[in-house]
DSSP file (Angstrom, degrees, kcal/mol; ACC not computed):
  #  RESIDUE AA STRUCTURE BP1 BP2  ACC     N-H-->O    O-->H-N    N-H-->O    O-->H-N    TCO  KAPPA ALPHA  PHI   PSI    X-CA   Y-CA   Z-CA
    1    1 A X              0   0    0      0, 0.0     0, 0.0     0, 0.0     0, 0.0   0.000 360.0 360.0 360.0 161.1   49.9    3.0  -70.2
    2    2 A X        -     0   0    0      2,-0.1     3,-0.1    17,-0.0    17,-0.1   0.617 360.0-136.0 -87.2 -12.9   48.7    4.2  -66.9
    3    3 A X        +     0   0    0      1,-0.2     2,-0.3    13,-0.0    13,-0.0   0.906  60.4 126.4  55.8  45.6   45.3    5.4  -68.1
    4    4 A X        -     0   0    0      4,-0.0    -1,-0.2     9,-0.0    -2,-0.1  -0.969  67.4 -98.3-126.7 147.7   45.5    8.6  -66.1
    5    5 A X    >   -     0   0    0     -2,-0.3     3,-1.8     1,-0.1     8,-0.0  -0.250  31.7-117.3 -61.2 152.1   45.0   12.1  -67.5
    6    6 A X  T 3  S+     0   0    0      1,-0.3    -1,-0.1     0, 0.0    -2,-0.0   0.753 115.6  47.6 -63.5 -24.6   48.2   14.1  -68.3
    7    7 A X  T 3  S+     0   0    0      2,-0.0    -1,-0.3     0, 0.0    -2,-0.1   0.137  83.7 136.5-102.7  21.0   47.3   16.7  -65.8
    8    8 A X    <   -     0   0    0     -3,-1.8    -4,-0.0     1,-0.1     2,-0.0  -0.300  57.6-108.1 -68.4 152.0   46.4   14.2  -63.0
    9    9 A X    >>  -     0   0    0      1,-0.1     4,-2.3     4,-0.0     3,-1.3  -0.303  26.6-108.5 -75.6 163.6   47.7   14.9  -59.5
   10   10 A X  H 3> S+     0   0    0      1,-0.3     4,-2.6     2,-0.2     5,-0.2   0.839 119.2  61.5 -60.7 -34.0   50.5   13.0  -57.9
   11   11 A X  H 34 S+     0   0    0      1,-0.2     4,-0.4     2,-0.2    -1,-0.3   0.710 110.8  40.4 -68.1 -18.6   47.9   11.3  -55.6
   12   12 A X  H <> S+     0   0    0     -3,-1.3     4,-1.2     2,-0.1    -2,-0.2   0.807 116.5  48.4 -92.3 -39.2   46.2    9.9  -58.7
   13   13 A X  H  X S+     0   0    0     -4,-2.3     4,-2.7     1,-0.2     5,-0.2   0.897 103.5  58.9 -71.6 -41.8   49.4    9.0  -60.6
   14   14 A X  H  X S+     0   0    0     -4,-2.6     4,-2.6     1,-0.2     5,-0.2   0.914 106.5  45.2 -61.4 -47.8   51.3    7.2  -57.8
   15   15 A X  H  > S+     0   0    0     -4,-0.4     4,-2.3    -5,-0.2    -1,-0.2   0.907 115.2  49.6 -62.1 -37.9   48.7    4.4  -57.1
   16   16 A X  H  X S+     0   0    0     -4,-1.2     4,-2.4     2,-0.2    -2,-0.2   0.906 112.1  48.0 -64.6 -40.4   48.3    3.9  -60.9
   17   17 A X  H  X S+     0   0    0     -4,-2.7     4,-2.5     2,-0.2    -2,-0.2   0.892 111.1  50.2 -66.8 -40.8   52.1    3.7  -61.3
   18   18 A X  H  X S+     0   0    0     -4,-2.6     4,-2.3    -5,-0.2    -2,-0.2   0.908 112.0  47.8 -64.2 -42.3   52.3    1.2  -58.4
   19   19 A X  H  X S+     0   0    0     -4,-2.3     4,-2.2    -5,-0.2    -2,-0.2   0.916 111.7  50.4 -64.1 -43.9   49.6   -1.0  -59.9
   20   20 A X  H  X S+     0   0    0     -4,-2.4     4,-2.1     1,-0.2    -2,-0.2   0.920 111.3  48.3 -59.1 -45.7   51.3   -0.8  -63.3
   21   21 A X  H  X S+     0   0    0     -4,-2.5     4,-2.2     1,-0.2    -1,-0.2   0.902 109.7  51.8 -63.6 -41.7   54.6   -1.9  -61.8
   22   22 A X  H  X S+     0   0    0     -4,-2.3     4,-2.1     1,-0.2    -1,-0.2   0.901 109.9  49.8 -62.5 -40.2   53.1   -4.7  -59.9
   23   23 A X  H  X S+     0   0    0     -4,-2.2     4,-2.4     1,-0.2    -1,-0.2   0.898 108.9  51.6 -66.3 -40.0   51.5   -6.0  -63.0
   24   24 A X  H  X S+     0   0    0     -4,-2.1     4,-2.5     2,-0.2    -2,-0.2   0.892 109.0  51.4 -63.4 -39.3   54.8   -5.8  -65.0
   25   25 A X  H  X S+     0   0    0     -4,-2.2     4,-2.2     2,-0.2    -2,-0.2   0.920 109.9  49.4 -62.4 -43.5   56.5   -7.8  -62.2
   26   26 A X  H  X S+     0   0    0     -4,-2.1     4,-2.3     1,-0.2    -2,-0.2   0.923 112.0  48.1 -61.3 -43.9   53.8  -10.5  -62.4
   27   27 A X  H  X S+     0   0    0     -4,-2.4     4,-2.7     1,-0.2    -1,-0.2   0.902 110.2  52.1 -64.2 -39.5   54.2  -10.7  -66.2
   28   28 A X  H  X S+     0   0    0     -4,-2.5     4,-1.8     2,-0.2    -1,-0.2   0.901 109.4  50.0 -64.1 -39.4   57.9  -10.9  -65.9
   29   29 A X  H  X S+     0   0    0     -4,-2.2     4,-1.0     2,-0.2    -2,-0.2   0.926 112.3  46.6 -64.1 -44.6   57.6  -13.8  -63.4
   30   30 A X  H >X S+     0   0    0     -4,-2.3     4,-0.8     1,-0.2     3,-0.7   0.907 109.9  53.9 -64.0 -41.6   55.2  -15.7  -65.7
   31   31 A X  H >< S+     0   0    0     -4,-2.7     3,-0.6     1,-0.2    -1,-0.2   0.863 103.9  56.5 -62.5 -34.6   57.5  -15.1  -68.7
   32   32 A X  H 3< S+     0   0    0     -4,-1.8    -1,-0.2     1,-0.2    -2,-0.2   0.792 104.2  54.3 -66.6 -26.6   60.4  -16.6  -66.7
   33   33 A X  H << S+     0   0    0     -4,-1.0    -1,-0.2    -3,-0.7    -2,-0.2   0.684  88.6 103.1 -80.1 -18.0   58.3  -19.8  -66.2
   34   34 A X  S << S-     0   0    0     -4,-0.8     2,-0.3    -3,-0.6    -3,-0.0  -0.236  83.7 -99.8 -68.4 153.8   57.7  -20.2  -69.9
   35   35 A X        -     0   0    0      1,-0.0     2,-0.4     2,-0.0    -1,-0.1  -0.549  41.4-156.9 -71.5 132.5   59.6  -22.7  -72.1
   36   36 A X        -     0   0    0     -2,-0.3     2,-0.5    -4,-0.1    -1,-0.0  -0.893   7.5-155.0-116.3 145.3   62.4  -21.1  -74.0
   37   37 A X        +     0   0    0     -2,-0.4     2,-0.4     2,-0.0    -2,-0.0  -0.957  14.0 179.1-117.1 132.9   64.1  -22.2  -77.1
   38   38 A X        -     0   0    0     -2,-0.5     2,-0.4     2,-0.0    -2,-0.0  -0.991  13.8-149.4-134.1 146.4   67.6  -21.2  -78.0
   39   39 A X        -     0   0    0     -2,-0.4     2,-0.5     2,-0.0    -2,-0.0  -0.925   5.9-166.4-116.8 137.9   69.6  -22.2  -81.1
   40   40 A X        -     0   0    0     -2,-0.4     2,-0.0     0, 0.0    -2,-0.0  -0.990  26.1-121.2-122.5 126.3   73.4  -22.5  -81.2
   41   41 A X        -     0   0    0     -2,-0.5     2,-0.5     1,-0.1    -2,-0.0  -0.355  21.4-130.1 -66.6 145.0   75.1  -22.8  -84.6
   42   42 A X        -     0   0    0      1,-0.0     3,-0.1    -2,-0.0    -1,-0.1  -0.821  27.7-113.3 -95.1 132.1   77.1  -25.9  -85.2
   43   43 A X    >   -     0   0    0     -2,-0.5     3,-1.2     1,-0.1    -1,-0.0  -0.367  35.2-104.9 -65.9 141.7   80.6  -25.2  -86.5
   44   44 A X  T 3  S+     0   0    0      1,-0.2    -1,-0.1    -2,-0.1     3,-0.1  -0.312 103.6  38.0 -62.4 148.8   81.3  -26.3  -90.1
   45   45 A X  T 3  S+     0   0    0      1,-0.3    -1,-0.2    -3,-0.1    -2,-0.1   0.416  82.3 136.7  89.7  -2.3   83.4  -29.4  -90.5
   46   46 A X    <   -     0   0    0     -3,-1.2     2,-0.7     1,-0.1    -1,-0.3  -0.296  65.7 -96.8 -70.8 163.3   81.9  -31.1  -87.5
   47   47 A X        -     0   0    0     -3,-0.1     2,-0.4    -2,-0.0    -1,-0.1  -0.729  38.4-152.0 -85.7 120.3   81.0  -34.8  -87.8
   48   48 A X        -     0   0    0     -2,-0.7     2,-0.4    -3,-0.0    -1,-0.0  -0.722   6.2-141.4 -91.0 140.0   77.3  -35.2  -88.7
   49   49 A X        -     0   0    0     -2,-0.4     2,-0.1     1,-0.0     3,-0.0  -0.833  16.0-126.3-101.5 139.9   75.6  -38.3  -87.6
   50   50 A X        -     0   0    0     -2,-0.4    30,-0.2     1,-0.1    29,-0.1  -0.355  15.4-123.3 -77.9 162.6   73.1  -40.0  -89.9
   51   51 A X        +     0   0    0     28,-3.2    29,-0.2    25,-0.2    -1,-0.1   0.945  45.8 177.3 -71.9 -47.5   69.6  -40.8  -88.7
   52   52 A X        +     0   0    0     27,-0.5    29,-0.1     1,-0.1    27,-0.0   0.175  32.1  62.9  63.4 167.2   69.8  -44.5  -89.5
   53   53 A X  S    S-     0   0    0     27,-0.2    29,-3.0    28,-0.1     2,-0.5  -0.081  94.0 -51.0  75.7-176.0   67.0  -46.9  -88.7
   54   54 A X  E     -a   82   0A   0     27,-0.2     2,-0.4    -3,-0.1    29,-0.2  -0.849  49.1-164.8-103.3 130.7   63.5  -47.1  -90.1
   55   55 A X  E     -a   83   0A   0     27,-3.0    29,-2.8    -2,-0.5     2,-0.5  -0.960  12.4-141.2-118.5 130.2   61.3  -44.0  -90.0
   56   56 A X  E     -a   84   0A   0     -2,-0.4     2,-0.7    27,-0.2    29,-0.2  -0.800  10.2-162.3 -91.5 123.4   57.5  -44.1  -90.5
   57   57 A X  E     -a   85   0A   0     27,-2.2    29,-2.6    -2,-0.5     2,-0.4  -0.923  13.1-167.3-106.6 108.2   56.1  -41.2  -92.5
   58   58 A X  E     +a   86   0A   0     -2,-0.7     2,-0.3    27,-0.2    29,-0.2  -0.800  15.2 158.4-102.3 135.2   52.3  -41.1  -91.8
   59   59 A X  E     -a   87   0A   0     27,-2.1    29,-3.0    -2,-0.4     3,-0.1  -0.987  42.0 -89.1-152.6 156.7   50.0  -39.0  -94.0
   60   60 A X  E >   -a   88   0A   0     -2,-0.3     3,-1.7    27,-0.2    29,-0.2  -0.281  59.4 -80.1 -68.4 154.0   46.3  -38.9  -94.9
   61   61 A X  T 3  S+     0   0    0     27,-2.3    -1,-0.1     1,-0.3    28,-0.1  -0.224 116.5  18.5 -52.9 135.1   44.9  -40.8  -97.8
   62   62 A X  T 3  S+     0   0    0     -3,-0.1    -1,-0.3     1,-0.0     3,-0.2   0.529 100.6  95.3  81.8   7.0   45.5  -39.1 -101.2
   63   63 A X    X   +     0   0    0     -3,-1.7     3,-1.7     1,-0.1     6,-0.3   0.224  41.4 111.4-113.6  13.8   48.3  -36.8  -99.8
   64   64 A X  T 3  S+     0   0    0      1,-0.3    -1,-0.1    -5,-0.1    -3,-0.1   0.800  82.7  45.2 -59.6 -30.0   51.4  -38.9 -100.8
   65   65 A X  T 3  S+     0   0    0     -3,-0.2    -1,-0.3     4,-0.1    -2,-0.1   0.377  83.0 124.3 -97.7   4.9   52.5  -36.4 -103.4
   66   66 A X  S <> S-     0   0    0     -3,-1.7     4,-2.7     1,-0.1     5,-0.3  -0.341  71.0-119.7 -61.5 145.5   51.9  -33.3 -101.2
   67   67 A X  H  > S+     0   0    0      1,-0.2     4,-3.1     2,-0.2     5,-0.3   0.900 110.7  51.2 -53.6 -46.1   55.0  -31.1 -100.9
   68   68 A X  H  > S+     0   0    0      2,-0.2     4,-2.0     1,-0.2    -1,-0.2   0.891 113.4  44.0 -66.5 -38.7   55.3  -31.5  -97.1
   69   69 A X  H  > S+     0   0    0     -6,-0.3     4,-2.4     2,-0.2    -1,-0.2   0.943 117.2  45.5 -68.5 -47.6   55.0  -35.3  -97.2
   70   70 A X  H  X S+     0   0    0     -4,-2.7     4,-2.6     1,-0.2     5,-0.2   0.914 113.9  48.9 -61.4 -44.9   57.4  -35.6 -100.1
   71   71 A X  H  X S+     0   0    0     -4,-3.1     4,-2.6    -5,-0.3    -1,-0.2   0.900 111.0  50.2 -65.1 -41.0   59.9  -33.2  -98.6
   72   72 A X  H  X S+     0   0    0     -4,-2.0     4,-2.4    -5,-0.3    -1,-0.2   0.942 113.1  45.8 -62.0 -47.1   59.8  -34.9  -95.2
   73   73 A X  H  X S+     0   0    0     -4,-2.4     4,-2.3     1,-0.2    -2,-0.2   0.910 114.3  47.8 -63.9 -42.3   60.4  -38.3  -96.8
   74   74 A X  H  X S+     0   0    0     -4,-2.6     4,-2.6     2,-0.2    -1,-0.2   0.897 111.3  51.0 -64.9 -40.3   63.2  -37.0  -99.0
   75   75 A X  H  X S+     0   0    0     -4,-2.6     4,-0.9     2,-0.2    -2,-0.2   0.911 111.0  47.5 -65.0 -42.3   64.9  -35.2  -96.1
   76   76 A X  H ><>S+     0   0    0     -4,-2.4     5,-2.4    -5,-0.2     3,-0.6   0.927 113.6  48.0 -63.4 -43.9   64.8  -38.3  -93.9
   77   77 A X  H ><5S+     0   0    0     -4,-2.3     3,-1.9     1,-0.2    -2,-0.2   0.908 106.9  56.6 -62.7 -42.1   66.2  -40.5  -96.8
   78   78 A X  H 3<5S+     0   0    0     -4,-2.6    -1,-0.2     1,-0.3    -2,-0.2   0.739 106.4  51.8 -63.3 -22.0   69.0  -37.9  -97.5
   79   79 A X  T <<5S-     0   0    0     -4,-0.9   -28,-3.2    -3,-0.6   -27,-0.5   0.173 129.4 -90.5-103.7  17.7   70.1  -38.2  -93.9
   80   80 A X  T < 5S+     0   0    0     -3,-1.9     2,-0.2     1,-0.3    -3,-0.2   0.477  79.7 136.5  98.2   2.0   70.4  -42.0  -93.9
   81   81 A X      < -     0   0    0     -5,-2.4     2,-0.7    -6,-0.2    -1,-0.3  -0.561  53.1-131.4 -85.0 148.1   66.9  -43.1  -92.8
   82   82 A X  E     -a   54   0A   0    -29,-3.0   -27,-3.0    -2,-0.2     2,-0.4  -0.888  30.8-147.4 -93.7 115.9   65.0  -45.9  -94.3
   83   83 A X  E     -a   55   0A   0     -2,-0.7     2,-0.6   -29,-0.2   -27,-0.2  -0.710  16.8-170.6 -94.3 131.2   61.5  -44.4  -94.9
   84   84 A X  E     -a   56   0A   0    -29,-2.8   -27,-2.2    -2,-0.4     2,-0.2  -0.960  17.7-146.2-116.8 111.4   58.3  -46.5  -94.7
   85   85 A X  E     -a   57   0A   0     -2,-0.6     2,-0.4   -29,-0.2   -27,-0.2  -0.551  12.6-169.3 -78.3 141.8   55.3  -44.5  -96.0
   86   86 A X  E     -a   58   0A   0    -29,-2.6   -27,-2.1    -2,-0.2     2,-0.6  -0.916   5.3-161.1-133.4 107.0   51.9  -45.2  -94.3
   87   87 A X  E     -a   59   0A   0     -2,-0.4     2,-0.4   -29,-0.2   -27,-0.2  -0.783  15.8-148.7 -90.0 119.3   48.9  -43.7  -96.0
   88   88 A X  E     -a   60   0A   0    -29,-3.0   -27,-2.3    -2,-0.6     2,-0.7  -0.739   9.6-139.8 -95.6 132.4   46.0  -43.6  -93.6
   89   89 A X        -     0   0    0     -2,-0.4   -29,-0.0   -29,-0.2   -27,-0.0  -0.805  16.7-160.9 -81.7 119.9   42.4  -43.9  -94.5
   90   90 A X        +     0   0    0     -2,-0.7    -1,-0.1     4,-0.1     5,-0.1   0.322  46.5 122.3 -92.0   9.3   40.8  -41.3  -92.3
   91   91 A X  S >> S-     0   0    0      1,-0.1     4,-0.9     3,-0.0     3,-0.6  -0.342  74.5-115.1 -69.2 154.6   37.2  -42.7  -92.5
   92   92 A X  G >4 S+     0   0    0      1,-0.2     3,-0.6     2,-0.2     4,-0.5   0.865 114.3  55.3 -55.9 -40.1   35.5  -43.6  -89.3
   93   93 A X  G 34 S+     0   0    0      1,-0.2     3,-0.4     2,-0.1     4,-0.3   0.810 106.1  50.5 -65.5 -32.2   35.4  -47.3  -90.3
   94   94 A X  G X> S+     0   0    0     -3,-0.6     3,-1.0     1,-0.2     4,-0.6   0.656  87.2  84.0 -83.0 -16.5   39.1  -47.5  -90.9
   95   95 A X  G X< S+     0   0    0     -4,-0.9     3,-1.1    -3,-0.6     4,-0.3   0.863  85.7  55.3 -59.5 -37.8   40.2  -46.0  -87.6
   96   96 A X  G >4 S+     0   0    0     -4,-0.5     3,-1.2    -3,-0.4     4,-0.3   0.792  96.8  66.1 -65.0 -28.3   39.9  -49.3  -85.6
   97   97 A X  G X4 S+     0   0    0     -3,-1.0     3,-0.5    -4,-0.3    -1,-0.2   0.749  96.7  56.3 -65.7 -24.1   42.3  -51.0  -88.1
   98   98 A X  G X< S+     0   0    0     -3,-1.1     3,-1.2    -4,-0.6    -1,-0.2   0.553  83.3  83.0 -88.3  -7.7   45.2  -48.8  -87.0
   99   99 A X  G <  S+     0   0    0     -3,-1.2    -1,-0.2    -4,-0.3    -2,-0.1   0.794  88.3  54.1 -66.7 -26.8   44.9  -49.7  -83.3
  100  100 A X  G <         0   0    0     -3,-0.5    -1,-0.2    -4,-0.3    -2,-0.1   0.490 360.0 360.0 -85.5  -3.8   47.0  -52.9  -83.8
  101  101 A X    <         0   0    0     -3,-1.2    -1,-0.2    -4,-0.1    -2,-0.1   0.518 360.0 360.0 -68.4 360.0   49.9  -51.0  -85.5
């Protein structure tokens, strides 16, 4: 909104309108710089490629049966990946042990 009273004179409205327009242009320019994501559907019947290879599924200690961990591992396996689970001990003492991985 322009933040001017409805009965404001033209000499009040025009500078407010010019300022509003300039701000919209700046916002449009910044929006053009932003990263955009677009999705394109894949036609049915196309050849799907499997993932293949070994995939590391890393999760915090005690979370191996969480839905998100299980679903990720199952999804990778279903697409041809060999899944290697790695349960991390998140304590301060254990952090140094993972540096060599």
